[in-house]
C-alpha positions in Angstrom: -3.6 102.2 79.7 -6.1 99.5 80.6 -8.8 101.0 78.5 -6.5 101.2 75.4 -5.6 97.5 75.9 -9.2 96.5 76.0 -10.0 98.5 72.9 -7.1 96.9 71.0 -8.2 93.4 72.1 -11.8 94.2 71.0 -10.7 95.2 67.5 -8.1 92.4 67.0 -9.2 89.9 64.2 -10.9 86.8 65.4 -8.8 83.6 64.9 -10.1 81.5 62.1 -11.0 77.9 62.9 -9.1 75.4 60.7 -8.6 71.7 60.4 -5.0 70.7 61.0 -3.0 67.8 59.7 0.5 66.6 60.5 3.7 66.1 58.4 5.0 62.6 59.2 7.0 59.7 58.0 5.5 56.4 57.0 4.7 54.2 54.0 3.3 55.8 50.9 2.0 54.2 47.8 1.1 55.9 44.5 -1.5 53.9 42.7 -3.5 53.9 39.5 -7.1 53.0 40.6 -9.4 51.4 38.1 -12.0 48.7 37.6 -11.1 45.4 36.2 -12.5 42.0 35.5 -11.2 38.4 35.7 -10.6 36.4 32.6 -9.7 32.8 31.9 -6.1 32.9 30.8 -6.4 30.3 28.1 -9.9 30.3 26.6 -10.6 28.0 23.7 -13.3 28.6 21.1 -14.0 25.3 19.5 -15.2 25.7 15.9 -16.7 23.3 13.3 -13.7 21.9 11.4 -15.9 21.0 8.3 -19.3 22.0 6.9 -22.2 19.7 7.6 -25.2 18.9 9.7 -24.4 19.4 13.4 -25.9 17.0 15.9 -27.4 18.6 19.0 -24.7 19.4 21.6 -25.7 17.9 25.0 -23.2 19.9 27.1 -24.3 22.8 29.4 -22.3 25.8 30.7 -20.3 24.6 33.7 -20.0 21.0 32.7 -16.5 19.5 33.2 -14.8 18.3 30.0 -11.7 16.0 29.8 -9.0 16.6 27.3 -9.8 14.6 24.1 -13.5 14.1 25.0 -16.1 14.3 22.2 -17.9 17.6 22.5 -19.8 17.7 19.1 -20.5 15.5 16.1 -21.1 16.4 12.5 -22.9 14.0 10.1 -20.1 12.3 8.1 -22.3 10.7 5.4 -21.8 13.5 2.7 -18.0 13.4 3.2 -18.0 9.5 3.3 -19.8 9.5 -0.1 -17.3 11.9 -1.6 -14.5 9.7 -0.3 -16.0 6.7 -2.1 -16.4 8.7 -5.3 -12.8 9.8 -5.1 -11.7 6.2 -4.5 -13.6 5.0 -7.6 -12.2 7.8 -9.7 -8.7 6.9 -8.6 -9.2 3.2 -9.6 -10.5 4.3 -13.0 -7.5 6.5 -13.7 -5.1 3.8 -12.6 -6.8 1.4 -15.0 -6.6 4.0 -17.9 -2.9 4.5 -17.1 -2.2 0.8 -17.3 -4.2 0.6 -20.6 -1.9 3.2 -22.2 0.7 0.4 -22.8 -1.8 -1.6 -24.8 -2.0 1.2 -27.4 1.7 0.9 -28.3 2.8 -1.3 -31.3 4.2 -4.7 -30.1 7.9 -5.3 -30.3 7.3 -8.1 -32.8 5.7 -5.6 -35.2 8.7 -3.3 -35.0 11.0 -6.3 -35.6 9.0 -7.3 -38.6 9.1 -3.8 -40.0 12.9 -3.7 -39.6 13.1 -7.1 -41.4 11.0 -5.8 -44.2 13.4 -2.9 -44.6 16.3 -5.3 -44.8 14.5 -7.5 -47.4 13.7 -4.5 -49.5 17.3 -3.2 -49.4 18.5 -6.7 -50.4 16.0 -6.8 -53.3 17.2 -3.3 -54.3 20.8 -4.4 -54.3 19.9 -7.4 -56.5 18.0 -5.1 -58.9 20.9 -2.8 -59.1 23.2 -5.7 -59.9 20.9 -6.9 -62.7 20.8 -3.3 -64.0 24.6 -3.3 -64.2 24.6 -6.6 -66.0 22.0 -5.3 -68.5 24.0 -2.2 -69.2 27.1 -4.3 -69.9 25.2 -6.7 -72.1 23.7 -3.8 -74.0 27.1 -2.2 -74.6 28.4 -5.5 -76.0 25.4 -6.0 -78.2 25.8 -2.5 -79.5 29.4 -3.2 -80.5 28.5 -6.5 -82.1 25.8 -4.8 -84.2 28.3 -2.2 -85.4 30.8 -4.8 -86.3 28.2 -6.9 -88.2 27.1 -3.8 -90.1 30.6 -2.9 -91.1 31.4 -6.4 -92.3 28.2 -6.6 -94.3 29.2 -3.4 -96.1 32.6 -4.8 -96.9 31.0 -8.0 -98.2 32.6 -10.1 -95.5 29.4 -11.0 -93.7 26.0 -12.0 -94.7 22.9 -10.0 -94.2 21.4 -12.5 -91.7 24.4 -12.2 -89.3 23.8 -8.4 -89.3 20.1 -8.8 -88.6 20.8 -11.2 -85.8 23.2 -8.7 -84.2 20.7 -5.9 -84.5 18.0 -8.2 -82.9 20.3 -9.0 -80.0 21.0 -5.3 -79.4 17.3 -4.6 -79.3 16.7 -7.4 -76.8 19.6 -6.1 -74.6 18.0 -2.6 -74.7 14.7 -4.0 -73.6 16.4 -6.0 -70.8 18.1 -2.8 -69.6 14.7 -0.9 -69.4 13.2 -3.8 -67.4 16.2 -3.8 -65.0 15.9 0.0 -64.6 12.2 -0.4 -63.7 13.1 -3.2 -61.2 15.6 -0.9 -59.5 13.0 1.9 -59.2 10.5 -0.5 -57.8 13.0 -1.8 -55.3 13.8 1.8 -54.2 10.1 2.5 -53.7 9.8 -0.7 -51.7 12.7 0.3 -49.4 11.1 3.8 -48.9 7.7 2.3 -48.1 9.3 -0.1 -45.6 11.2 2.7 -43.9 8.1 4.9 -43.7 6.1 2.0 -42.2 8.9 1.6 -39.6 8.9 5.3 -38.8 5.1 5.3 -38.3 5.4 2.4 -35.9 8.1 4.2 -33.9 5.9 7.3 -33.7 3.0 5.3 -32.5 5.3 3.8 -29.9 5.8 7.3 -28.4 2.3 8.8 -29.0 0.8 7.5 -25.7 3.5 9.2 -23.7 1.4 12.4 -23.3 -1.4 10.3 -22.0 0.9 8.9 -19.3 1.5 12.5 -18.0 -2.2 13.3 -18.2 -3.3 10.3 -16.2 -0.4 10.7 -13.7 -1.4 14.3 -13.0 -5.1 13.3 -12.6 -4.1 10.5 -10.3 -2.0 12.8 -8.2 -4.8 15.4 -8.0 -7.3 12.7 -7.0 -5.0 11.3 -4.4 -4.6 14.7 -2.8 -8.4 15.2 -2.9 -8.9 11.8 -1.3 -6.5 12.6 1.5 -8.3 15.9 2.2 -11.7 14.3 2.1 -10.6 11.4 4.4 -9.1 13.9 6.8 -12.3 16.0 6.8 -14.4 12.8 7.3 -12.3 12.0 10.4 -12.7 15.5 11.8 -16.5 15.2 11.9 -16.0 14.0 15.5 -15.0 17.2 17.4 -12.9 16.7 20.5 -11.9 19.0 23.3 -8.3 20.3 22.9 -7.8 20.7 26.7 -9.6 19.8 29.9 -11.6 22.3 31.8 -15.2 23.6 32.0 -17.7 24.7 29.4 -18.2 28.4 29.5 -20.7 28.9 26.7 -22.5 26.7 24.2 -22.8 28.7 21.1 -24.7 26.2 19.0 -27.2 24.1 20.9 -29.6 22.9 18.3 -29.0 20.5 15.4 -28.6 22.4 12.1 -26.4 22.8 9.1 -23.3 24.8 9.8 -20.4 26.1 7.7 -16.8 25.3 8.4 -15.4 27.6 11.1 -18.7 28.2 12.8 -18.0 28.6 16.6 -19.6 25.8 18.6 -18.7 26.3 22.3 -16.1 27.9 24.6 -14.2 26.1 27.3 -11.1 26.5 29.4 -9.6 25.9 32.9 -11.5 28.3 35.2 -8.7 27.9 37.8 -6.2 29.7 35.5 -7.5 33.3 35.9 -5.9 36.5 35.0 -6.9 40.1 35.7 -7.7 42.6 32.9 -7.7 46.3 34.0 -8.4 49.0 31.5 -6.9 52.4 32.5 -6.4 55.7 30.7 -3.4 55.7 28.4 -1.9 58.6 30.4 -1.9 56.3 33.4 -0.8 53.2 31.5 2.6 54.8 30.8 3.3 54.8 34.5 2.6 51.0 34.9 5.5 48.6 34.4 5.6 44.8 34.3 6.1 43.4 37.7 4.2 46.1 39.5 2.0 44.9 42.4 -1.8 45.2 42.5 -4.2 45.3 45.4 -7.6 43.9 44.5 -10.6 45.0 46.5 -14.4 44.8 46.4 -14.4 41.4 44.7 -16.9 39.9 47.2 -14.5 38.4 49.7 -13.4 39.7 53.1 -9.8 40.4 52.4 -7.7 42.1 49.7 -6.3 39.9 46.9 -2.8 40.4 45.5 -1.8 40.4 41.8 1.2 41.3 39.7 1.3 43.0 36.3 2.4 40.6 33.6 2.4 43.0 30.7 0.8 46.2 29.4 -0.9 45.8 26.0 1.0 47.8 23.3 -2.2 49.1 21.6 -4.8 51.4 23.1 -8.5 51.4 22.2 -11.2 54.2 22.2 -14.0 54.0 24.7 -16.8 56.5 25.4 -17.1 57.5 29.1 -20.4 57.9 31.0 -20.2 61.6 30.2 -20.0 61.0 26.5 -16.2 61.8 26.2 -14.0 59.6 24.1 -11.1 58.2 26.0 -8.0 56.3 25.0 -7.6 53.3 27.3 -5.1 50.5 27.6 -5.5 47.0 29.1 -3.2 46.0 31.9 -2.9 42.2 32.2 -2.0 40.8 35.6 -1.7 37.4 37.4 -3.1 36.7 40.8 -0.8 35.8 43.7 -1.9 33.1 44.6 -4.8 32.3 42.2 -8.1 32.7 44.0 -10.6 29.9 44.3 -13.7 31.9 44.7 -13.6 34.0 41.5 -14.8 32.9 38.1 -14.5 34.2 34.6 -15.7 37.8 34.0 -16.0 38.8 37.7 -15.8 42.5 38.4 -13.1 43.8 40.8 -11.5 47.1 41.9 -7.8 47.3 41.5 -5.1 49.6 42.8 -1.9 49.3 40.7 1.2 50.4 42.7 3.3 52.6 40.4 5.5 54.1 43.2 6.2 53.1 46.8 8.3 54.3 49.7 8.1 52.6 53.1 9.6 55.6 55.0 8.5 58.7 53.0 8.1 62.2 54.4 4.4 62.8 53.6 1.8 65.5 53.9 -2.0 65.3 53.3 -2.8 66.3 49.7 -5.7 68.5 51.0 -3.1 70.8 52.6 -1.5 71.7 49.2 -2.6 74.4 46.8 -1.1 76.1 43.8 0.7 79.3 44.3 3.0 81.5 42.1 4.3 79.9 38.9 2.1 76.9 39.4 4.2 75.7 42.4 2.9 73.9 45.4 2.4 75.7 48.7 1.0 74.9 52.1 0.1 76.9 55.3 2.0 75.7 58.4 0.5 76.5 61.9 3.3 78.2 63.9 2.4 79.8 67.3 -1.2 80.2 66.5 -0.6 81.8 63.1 -0.6 80.6 59.5 2.7 80.7 57.7 2.9 80.0 54.0 5.6 77.6 52.7 6.6 76.6 49.2 6.7 72.9 49.0 8.4 70.6 46.5 6.8 67.1 46.2 8.0 64.1 44.3 5.0 61.7 44.2 1.5 61.9 45.4 -1.5 59.6 45.8 -5.1 60.6 46.2 -4.7 61.4 49.9 -0.9 62.0 50.6 2.1 63.5 48.8 5.8 62.7 49.3 7.7 65.9 50.4 11.2 66.6 49.0 11.6 70.0 50.4 9.7 72.7 52.4 8.3 70.8 55.4 9.6 68.9 58.4 8.4 65.9 60.4 5.9 66.9 63.1 4.8 70.2 61.6 1.1 71.0 61.5 -0.4 72.0 58.2 -3.8 73.6 57.5 -6.2 71.2 55.6 -8.4 72.6 52.9 -7.1 76.2 53.2 -9.7 78.8 52.0 -9.1 82.3 50.6 -9.5 83.7 54.1 -6.2 82.2 55.2 -3.4 84.6 54.7 0.2 84.7 55.9 0.3 85.6 59.6 -3.4 85.0 59.9 -4.4 84.0 63.4 -5.9 80.5 63.5 -7.1 77.9 66.0 -7.8 74.2 65.6 -11.4 73.1 65.4 -10.5 69.9 67.3 
């Protein structure tokens, strides 16, 4: 019996040495870890407001600047010359506008033309009256001639009386023709007077189009003058805010176009944090999430809070040459640090889930089993027992357990393929 026992003990499998961890309760944070950098929240790029020759900028990076201080100057002479030219052109147009009135016929000329029409009409009326008298006289003379002719035939009148009557009728006919010509001449005079008056009235209105032309040119020139005067004033470039100079983009004097960046400035005390993460991690980050900032050069961890997640991702090639879609997370420091500056590198841990009393197990104890579920080996009475585990959240080191493990249980860390159910084990420690 003793020999059999010794033989059984000799052939029993040797316990496998393992590292053990413990299921316990405590705080657990799930974070998205990424590198970030600081950035001045309100950075201003001051550009040249007008084209011209830039004077040398005497500021250097780091120089303090007060709000409204002169930071650059552009030679105003070309613009000043254009302003004077526009002013001279404006005076010329105003003089031409005033001269339009001198091109109109005077009111006295119009009154005289109207008077001539009235005189011509009166003369026409008189000629028409004389024509009527001539017609009446001719009719009477014609009757007298007929009567004289009849009496001479009857022997009651002498030949001379008849001849006198015929002469009188001829004279009346000639007087009628003269009166008719006088009426026609009077009608022509009236028409000529009316035409002259119409011409004067047309000349009175002819300069109206010049008024519109000069007024439009004056309005255009005034607008140009306002713009030129404004540009001339903007040749002195001032700081929109107080702060420090970050970069001087144009140091030397040279000709620059409008919109050319000159320098950057801002308040270095108003820093924000920019962290770019994978888009798959960005969907987990919500505004208000807390951030722990490490490895920034100081002795303690800084705190920050997510302000917003940028709505658009960008493509970046990783060190391995793989294209990645990444998203910027923008956060504010709590409180703002004094030691950091613009563009400083930091390491950030964004808290996306947290439980101050979570049931947690080391991630190294978990492995995938059937149907891609999580399992772990629990040490019970010197043997390994496999358990299926349901977890809710996990960080890089620990996972929150929903079901399958209890507080105080020992689990095998980094289980190998040698570990099987009911395998005898012993702790290395």
